[in-house]
C-alpha positions as a Python dict, from the first residue, in 0.01 Angstrom:
ca = {
    (1, 'M'): (0, 0, 0),
    (2, 'N'): (121, 346, -87),
    (3, 'I'): (16, 705, -28),
    (4, 'G'): (-296, 770, -235),
    (5, 'D'): (-417, 408, -224),
    (6, 'K'): (-760, 320, -85),
    (7, 'A'): (-732, 103, 225),
    (8, 'P'): (-921, -230, 221),
    (9, 'E'): (-1273, -237, 369),
    (10, 'I'): (-1223, -546, 585),
    (11, 'L'): (-928, -499, 818),
    (12, 'G'): (-963, -809, 1034),
    (13, 'R'): (-1087, -925, 1374),
    (14, 'D'): (-1002, -758, 1704),
    (15, 'E'): (-913, -910, 2041),
    (16, 'N'): (-1282, -995, 2098),
    (17, 'G'): (-1336, -1155, 1757),
    (18, 'K'): (-1530, -851, 1631),
    (19, 'E'): (-1480, -770, 1264),
    (20, 'I'): (-1312, -431, 1213),
    (21, 'R'): (-1403, -251, 891),
    (22, 'L'): (-1270, 68, 739),
    (23, 'S'): (-1627, 201, 724),
    (24, 'D'): (-1643, 181, 1107),
    (25, 'F'): (-1418, 490, 1102),
    (26, 'R'): (-1595, 695, 835),
    (27, 'G'): (-1556, 1065, 913),
    (28, 'K'): (-1240, 1004, 1119),
    (29, 'K'): (-874, 976, 1037),
    (30, 'L'): (-745, 628, 1118),
    (31, 'V'): (-405, 557, 1269),
    (32, 'L'): (-349, 195, 1159),
    (33, 'Y'): (-26, 88, 1318),
    (34, 'F'): (149, -243, 1259),
    (35, 'Y'): (384, -369, 1528),
    (36, 'P'): (595, -684, 1562),
    (37, 'K'): (484, -850, 1887),
    (38, 'D'): (273, -806, 2199),
    (39, 'N'): (456, -753, 2529),
    (40, 'T'): (796, -665, 2387),
    (41, 'S'): (968, -349, 2505),
    (42, 'G'): (950, -149, 2180),
    (43, 'C'): (592, -251, 2108),
    (44, 'A'): (482, -172, 2463),
    (45, 'A'): (653, 170, 2443),
    (46, 'E'): (477, 246, 2113),
    (47, 'A'): (135, 129, 2241),
    (48, 'C'): (176, 330, 2563),
    (49, 'S'): (272, 644, 2368),
    (50, 'L'): (-47, 606, 2163),
    (51, 'R'): (-243, 537, 2483),
    (52, 'D'): (-98, 841, 2660),
    (53, 'N'): (-186, 1063, 2362),
    (54, 'Y'): (-518, 893, 2288),
    (55, 'S'): (-752, 1164, 2417),
    (56, 'E'): (-563, 1430, 2217),
    (57, 'L'): (-563, 1208, 1908),
    (58, 'R'): (-939, 1157, 1945),
    (59, 'R'): (-991, 1530, 1997),
    (60, 'K'): (-812, 1589, 1665),
    (61, 'G'): (-1040, 1338, 1488),
    (62, 'Y'): (-825, 1025, 1491),
    (63, 'A'): (-919, 666, 1572),
    (64, 'V'): (-639, 421, 1657),
    (65, 'V'): (-616, 51, 1568),
    (66, 'G'): (-312, -170, 1621),
    (67, 'V'): (-227, -480, 1416),
    (68, 'S'): (7, -770, 1483),
    (69, 'V'): (12, -1139, 1400),
    (70, 'Q'): (-47, -1259, 1757),
    (71, 'D'): (-381, -1415, 1846),
    (72, 'E'): (-680, -1265, 2028),
    (73, 'K'): (-576, -1410, 2365),
    (74, 'S'): (-231, -1248, 2341),
    (75, 'H'): (-390, -915, 2243),
    (76, 'K'): (-633, -927, 2537),
    (77, 'K'): (-343, -973, 2781),
    (78, 'F'): (-147, -689, 2615),
    (79, 'I'): (-450, -457, 2632),
    (80, 'E'): (-518, -542, 2997),
    (81, 'K'): (-154, -511, 3104),
    (82, 'Y'): (-111, -165, 2949),
    (83, 'E'): (-474, -45, 2972),
    (84, 'L'): (-492, 24, 2600),
    (85, 'P'): (-811, 211, 2498),
    (86, 'F'): (-808, 100, 2133),
    (87, 'P'): (-861, -233, 1953),
    (88, 'L'): (-586, -464, 1830),
    (89, 'I'): (-639, -674, 1519),
    (90, 'A'): (-523, -1036, 1544),
    (91, 'D'): (-380, -1093, 1195),
    (92, 'T'): (-292, -1458, 1260),
    (93, 'E'): (-321, -1552, 890),
    (94, 'N'): (-84, -1265, 792),
    (95, 'Q'): (-344, -1130, 548),
    (96, 'L'): (-331, -762, 649),
    (97, 'V'): (47, -746, 695),
    (98, 'E'): (88, -894, 346),
    (99, 'Q'): (-178, -665, 195),
    (100, 'F'): (-11, -354, 340),
    (101, 'G'): (338, -476, 249),
    (102, 'V'): (472, -473, 605),
    (103, 'W'): (569, -842, 627),
    (104, 'G'): (936, -874, 542),
    (105, 'E'): (1281, -997, 625),
    (106, 'K'): (1423, -885, 955),
    (107, 'S'): (1754, -950, 1121),
    (108, 'M'): (1851, -987, 1485),
    (109, 'Y'): (2194, -1090, 1612),
    (110, 'G'): (2285, -1192, 1257),
    (111, 'R'): (1984, -1425, 1225),
    (112, 'K'): (1742, -1350, 942),
    (113, 'Y'): (1370, -1421, 976),
    (114, 'M'): (1033, -1298, 850),
    (115, 'G'): (827, -1064, 1064),
    (116, 'T'): (615, -751, 1084),
    (117, 'L'): (798, -430, 994),
    (118, 'R'): (686, -158, 1239),
    (119, 'T'): (486, 78, 1016),
    (120, 'T'): (202, 327, 1070),
    (121, 'F'): (-51, 429, 806),
    (122, 'I'): (-256, 746, 844),
    (123, 'I'): (-581, 691, 654),
    (124, 'N'): (-802, 994, 586),
    (125, 'E'): (-1178, 1029, 631),
    (126, 'E'): (-1240, 889, 281),
    (127, 'G'): (-1031, 576, 341),
    (128, 'I'): (-726, 695, 143),
    (129, 'I'): (-373, 650, 281),
    (130, 'E'): (-232, 1000, 326),
    (131, 'E'): (87, 933, 519),
    (132, 'I'): (312, 639, 605),
    (133, 'F'): (559, 626, 894),
    (134, 'L'): (828, 374, 795),
    (135, 'P'): (1018, 159, 1049),
    (136, 'K'): (1324, 389, 1065),
    (137, 'Q'): (1102, 696, 1117),
    (138, 'I'): (903, 563, 1413),
    (139, 'K'): (1024, 658, 1758),
    (140, 'T'): (840, 408, 1977),
    (141, 'K'): (849, 616, 2298),
    (142, 'T'): (705, 927, 2130),
    (143, 'H'): (503, 787, 1840),
    (144, 'G'): (178, 946, 1964),
    (145, 'E'): (344, 1288, 1954),
    (146, 'Q'): (493, 1214, 1611),
    (147, 'I'): (141, 1164, 1475),
    (148, 'L'): (0, 1471, 1651),
    (149, 'N'): (284, 1688, 1520),
    (150, 'R'): (275, 1565, 1159),
}
């Protein structure tokens, strides 16, 4: 997915098994953020930054939805542990990460593997991608502020 593309209507299922659709956010800007894994330090920092800035994001017309490939049970624990006020999509079949082009080769300690590339898409009120924060641009501890100051 690139800037100017229309985001897909069906985004996936959240931590409660509820289907999340793009049309659920009509009239709002959507922060659709993809992150590698629940309960890891960087992902917790990013989620908490979005949580801490959530009321300001909402005030400015944004909705927030997180996406990772962990299952609903893992997402529920992550939400409870960090008191996250927004839904997390359980993309266990890797459909959304593939569709958005954020599933790719990663490397840690010289070992290569496939995983989710931390990426945030800002989708406008009409469902069009208007900005993309790439992995090297995202500062996990201040990502909420990065979005507010864009």
